[in-house]
C-alpha positions in Angstrom: 0.0 0.0 0.0 1.3 3.5 -0.9 1.9 5.7 2.2 1.8 9.4 1.8 4.7 11.2 3.4 4.3 14.3 5.5 6.1 17.4 4.0 7.4 20.1 6.3 7.5 23.7 5.0 9.6 26.4 6.6 8.8 30.1 5.9 11.9 32.0 6.8 12.2 35.8 7.1 14.2 38.3 9.1 11.9 39.2 12.0 9.2 36.5 11.9 6.6 39.1 12.9 4.2 39.2 10.0 4.3 37.5 6.6 6.0 34.3 7.6 3.7 33.8 10.5 0.6 34.4 8.3 2.0 32.0 5.7 2.5 29.4 8.3 -1.0 29.9 9.8 -2.7 29.8 6.4 -0.9 26.7 5.1 -1.6 24.9 8.3 -5.2 25.9 8.3 -6.0 25.4 4.6 -3.4 23.0 3.5 -3.5 19.3 3.2 -3.0 17.3 6.4 0.2 15.9 5.0 1.7 19.4 5.1 3.1 21.0 8.2 4.2 24.6 8.1 6.6 26.4 10.4 8.1 29.8 10.5 11.3 31.3 11.9 13.3 34.5 11.8 17.0 35.1 11.4 16.6 38.0 13.9 13.1 37.4 15.4 11.2 40.4 16.7 9.8 40.4 20.2 6.3 41.5 19.1 3.9 40.6 16.3 3.0 43.4 14.0 -0.6 44.5 14.8 -1.4 44.7 11.0 -0.5 41.0 10.6 -2.8 40.1 13.4 -5.6 42.1 11.9 -5.2 40.5 8.4 -5.0 37.0 9.9 -8.2 37.7 11.9 -10.0 38.8 8.7 -8.8 35.5 7.0 -9.8 33.5 10.0 -6.3 32.3 10.3 -4.9 31.5 13.8 -1.4 32.8 14.4 -0.2 30.0 16.6 3.0 31.8 17.7 2.8 34.4 20.4 5.9 36.5 20.9 6.9 34.2 23.8 6.2 31.0 21.9 7.9 32.0 18.7 11.2 30.5 17.6 14.1 32.3 19.3 15.8 32.2 15.9 16.8 30.1 13.0 19.3 28.2 15.1 16.3 26.5 17.0 14.8 25.1 13.8 15.8 21.5 13.1 16.6 21.9 9.4 17.6 18.2 9.2 13.9 17.3 9.9 12.7 19.7 7.3 
């Protein structure tokens, strides 16, 4: 029997405070269950841009990462697992 493999997608940006978080949320929400999205920043911001939260709210996308839960940086992402 053919088994579908899970694909991990990493959205990487500098601050991880807007677009990468929205991309992660939208792909996890609307994507296939075989796809898992993550986001990280090379220099992560400590706060989420309010505009990103407003847009995500309009799209009914849940931004799973609060400032405290967000990756502390690219070094915390297991790229070998990606």
